[in-house]
N, C-alpha and C positions, 0 to 999 in steps of 0.2 A: 618420738624415738628418743631413748636414753643410751648414751654410751658411758662405759666405765672402763678406764684403761689403768691397769695395775702395772707398777714396776718395783723394783728394789729387791727381787729375789736373787739367788746366788748360792754358792757354796761356801760354807763357813765351818770352822772347827767347833766341836762342842765347846760350849762356854762362851762362845762368841755372841755377836749382836748383828742383827739387820733392821733395817727399817723399810717396811712396804708402804707404798703410796697408791691411792686409788683416786684418780680425777675424773669426775662426773661432768657431764655435759651441761648441767643445768644446776641450779641453785640446790645446794644439798639440803636445806631446810624444806624443800617441796617433798621430802621423804620422811615417812613416818620414822624410819629406822634405817641404819646402814650398819654393815658388819663384814667381818672377815670369816670366811669358811675355808676348811681344809677338805679336799677330796679324798673320801675313802672309798671302800669297796662297795659300790652302789648307791652312796650317799655322800652328802656334804654335811660336814658337822661344824656347827658354830663355834668358833674360837673366841670371838670378841665382838661385841656390838655397841652401838652409841644410838639412843633415841634422838628425836628431834629436839627434845628439851633438855639432852645432855646427860641422861642416865646411862650408865655403862654396865655392861654384864660380860662376864668372862667364864670360859670353860674352866672347870677345876684344874685341869691338867696345865693350865697356863697362868693361872692367878698368881700374882706377886712377881711374874716374869715379863709378861706382856702388857703394853698399855695402848690402848686405842685413843686417838685424839683426831681433832679436825681443824680446819682452816677454811672457814666458810668464804673468805674472800678469794680463795683459790679453788673452791668446790672441791676440796680434797679432804680424804680421811687417811689416816696414817695407822700403822701398827708398828710399834717399836717393840721389837723381840730380843729380850736380853737372856742371858744364861742358857742359850739354846742347847738343846738335847737332840740326839739322833731322832728319837721319836717325834720330833717336830717336823721332821721331813716331810714333804709333800708339795702339792700344787695348791696355792691359796687363792681364792677368788673373793672378789670383792662383790657384795651383794647390797641391793638398794630397793627398800620396800615403798612404793608409792602409795598415795590414796587413790581409791578406796582399799585395793587389794593387788596382789601379785608381788613379784620380784625380778628385778633387772640383775643381770649378771655381767661381770667382765669376762676376759679371756684367760685370766689366771696368770700366775707368776710362781715359778718353782723355787722351793727352798730346799737346800740339801745340806744336812748337818753331819759331819763326819765325826767319826769317834777317835 
């Protein structure tokens, strides 16, 4: 059983910043990849991800504004969100992909960006 606990969401003005955190219940290097996803109508869209060996990927909509990082000693990944826009609003979920397949989800943290 894996637990992922997100925190750091909130309400901010456009142009502001937030840092989301996701604490995993086990070594984050036990996952092939971890990422942040935003809930849309019927699907969760990948916002940013980081692989076991440190390769990052970003949605075009957040590239150059968001940064994903990790602290393995704390079993934690982060999403630093800068220059926030109203369209960034939503519930953000932490996802962790184990070997050999599947995905674990956290419970989500809400981000609201006002204009």
